C-alpha positions, -999 to 999 in steps of 0.1 A, spaced: -139 -188 43 -142 -182 80 -171 -163 95 -146 -138 109 -132 -128 75 -167 -123 61 -176 -99 89 -143 -81 88 -135 -65 54 -100 -56 66 -92 -94 65 -104 -99 29 -78 -111 5 -80 -79 -16 -77 -57 15 -46 -77 26 -32 -74 -9 -37 -36 -9 -20 -34 25 9 -56 14 14 -35 -18 14 -3 4 40 -18 27 62 -29 -1 59 5 -19 66 24 13 97 3 18 114 16 -13 97 -9 -37 111 -40 -22 107 -60 11 116 -94 24 86 -117 25 94 -126 61 94 -89 70 61 -84 52 46 -113 72 58 -98 105 46 -63 96 11 -76 86 9 -99 117 -2 -128 96 10 -164 95 34 -176 68 7 -196 50 -16 -166 46 14 -145 35 24 -170 9 -12 -171 -4 -13 -133 -7 21 -131 -23 12 -158 -48 -20 -140 -58 -1 -107 -62 26 -125 -82 0 -142 -105 -17 -109 -111 16 -94 -122 18 -69 -93 51 -82 -78 79 -106 -85 99 -126 -60 137 -132 -59 151 -160 -38 176 -147 -13 208 -168 -15 216 -189 16 182 -180 31 147 -194 32 131 -161 24 123 -141 -8 128 -105 -17 95 -91 -30 97 -63 -55 69 -42 -71 65 -51 -108 57 -14 -115 73 9 -89 52 41 -82 61 71 -103 69 104 -86 44 131 -96 60 165 -102 41 197 -107 54 227 -126 53 260 -108 20 274 -122 2 241 -113 17 243 -78 3 278 -74 -31 268 -85 -32 239 -61 -19 261 -32 -46 287 -40 -74 261 -41 -63 245 -8 -61 279 9 -95 289 -4 -110 256 7 -94 259 42 -107 294 46 -143 283 37 -140 255 62 -129 279 89 -157 304 81 -184 276 82 -170 264 115 -172 299 130 -206 307 118 -222 275 124 
């Protein structure tokens, strides 16, 4: 492990995996491995290592793209949409409004 990766937690394997999962998820649940590498600004060796680790942990799976040297990465468990019923939505709105007003009052008084 290089000294730079020890001093920079953003370069740790788990931080890179989290970022990769976020990028795949925000791309509709699938992303080409070459595109992931480009978006993360990492070399292909490091990308392959991260993808392999995520695949062995059951977080993603890879599909070979025909007539290409890249893979399509897909989340093994796509994120679920959270839906709130109307009463829950009102409670959340009320709480956030109250919280914001308290924040404003504290900012003015102090």
